[in-house]
PLY file of the C-alpha trace (Angstrom):
ply
format ascii 1.0
element vertex 93
property float x
property float y
property float z
element edge 92
property int vertex1
property int vertex2
end_header
-13.68 -82.99 -80.17
-9.92 -82.83 -79.71
-9.77 -86.21 -78.00
-12.18 -89.14 -78.18
-11.75 -92.26 -76.06
-13.74 -95.31 -75.17
-15.19 -95.70 -71.70
-15.55 -98.40 -69.10
-19.24 -97.43 -68.83
-21.27 -100.53 -69.65
-24.56 -98.79 -70.45
-25.36 -95.99 -72.84
-26.28 -92.57 -71.47
-28.40 -91.92 -74.57
-32.03 -92.39 -75.41
-32.82 -95.23 -77.84
-32.10 -94.30 -81.50
-29.76 -91.45 -80.46
-26.49 -92.13 -82.28
-24.61 -89.13 -80.89
-21.67 -89.09 -78.51
-22.34 -89.99 -74.89
-23.58 -87.22 -72.63
-20.57 -85.94 -70.63
-22.55 -85.32 -67.45
-23.93 -88.88 -67.52
-20.87 -90.85 -68.68
-18.82 -90.77 -65.49
-17.01 -94.11 -65.76
-13.25 -94.11 -66.29
-12.06 -93.28 -69.77
-10.40 -96.31 -71.33
-7.31 -95.59 -73.39
-7.57 -98.78 -75.46
-9.03 -96.84 -78.39
-8.22 -93.17 -78.81
-8.61 -90.40 -81.40
-6.52 -87.23 -81.25
-7.21 -84.22 -83.46
-3.93 -82.48 -84.25
-3.76 -79.13 -82.45
-1.45 -77.26 -80.10
-3.90 -77.95 -77.27
-3.79 -81.70 -77.97
0.00 -81.70 -78.18
0.13 -79.91 -74.81
-2.21 -82.45 -73.27
-0.26 -85.45 -74.61
3.04 -83.92 -73.45
1.59 -83.41 -69.96
0.37 -87.00 -69.97
3.81 -88.29 -70.97
5.48 -86.09 -68.33
3.18 -87.52 -65.63
3.88 -91.11 -66.68
7.63 -90.59 -66.97
7.80 -88.84 -63.58
6.38 -91.87 -61.75
6.88 -95.35 -63.23
4.13 -96.69 -60.95
1.53 -94.24 -62.30
-0.71 -96.31 -64.56
-1.03 -94.62 -67.97
-4.83 -94.89 -67.95
-5.10 -93.36 -64.47
-2.77 -90.54 -65.52
-4.92 -89.91 -68.60
-8.14 -89.83 -66.55
-6.62 -87.56 -63.90
-5.34 -85.08 -66.48
-8.46 -85.19 -68.63
-10.73 -84.52 -65.66
-8.55 -81.92 -63.93
-10.50 -78.69 -63.98
-13.30 -80.33 -65.97
-16.74 -80.58 -64.51
-19.19 -81.47 -67.30
-22.18 -80.65 -65.14
-21.35 -77.06 -64.20
-18.91 -75.83 -66.86
-20.31 -74.56 -70.14
-20.01 -77.05 -72.96
-18.89 -76.13 -76.48
-21.75 -75.55 -78.86
-23.02 -77.80 -80.20
-22.37 -79.79 -77.00
-22.33 -83.15 -78.82
-22.14 -84.29 -82.38
-24.49 -86.72 -84.08
-21.64 -88.60 -85.71
-18.06 -88.44 -86.85
-19.07 -87.31 -90.33
-20.70 -84.11 -89.03
0 1
1 2
2 3
3 4
4 5
5 6
6 7
7 8
8 9
9 10
10 11
11 12
12 13
13 14
14 15
15 16
16 17
17 18
18 19
19 20
20 21
21 22
22 23
23 24
24 25
25 26
26 27
27 28
28 29
29 30
30 31
31 32
32 33
33 34
34 35
35 36
36 37
37 38
38 39
39 40
40 41
41 42
42 43
43 44
44 45
45 46
46 47
47 48
48 49
49 50
50 51
51 52
52 53
53 54
54 55
55 56
56 57
57 58
58 59
59 60
60 61
61 62
62 63
63 64
64 65
65 66
66 67
67 68
68 69
69 70
70 71
71 72
72 73
73 74
74 75
75 76
76 77
77 78
78 79
79 80
80 81
81 82
82 83
83 84
84 85
85 86
86 87
87 88
88 89
89 90
90 91
91 92
C-alpha cells in the first residue's frame, strides 16, 4: 500500500480471526486522517501535492474531506481490479 489511513467505520469488514487489512469494497466509511502512513514514491508525492493544492486553493475545504475526495476520485473498489494480492495479512508481509 502507498497510503494507509484509519477509518471512521466502527465495525470490522473482516471475518473473526482475520488480521488482514479491511476489505476495500466493504469499508466505505470516510477515511480518517488522524493516523496515516505514506510509502515514499513519486505517486505518493503527487497525491500529497494534489491534496495540499486542494486545501490551499480553498481555506474552507476541510483537509479530511479533501483527502477523501482525492483518494476516492476515480477509485471504485468494487468494479476496478485490485492489486494482487488484494490485501496483506499484516505490515510485516
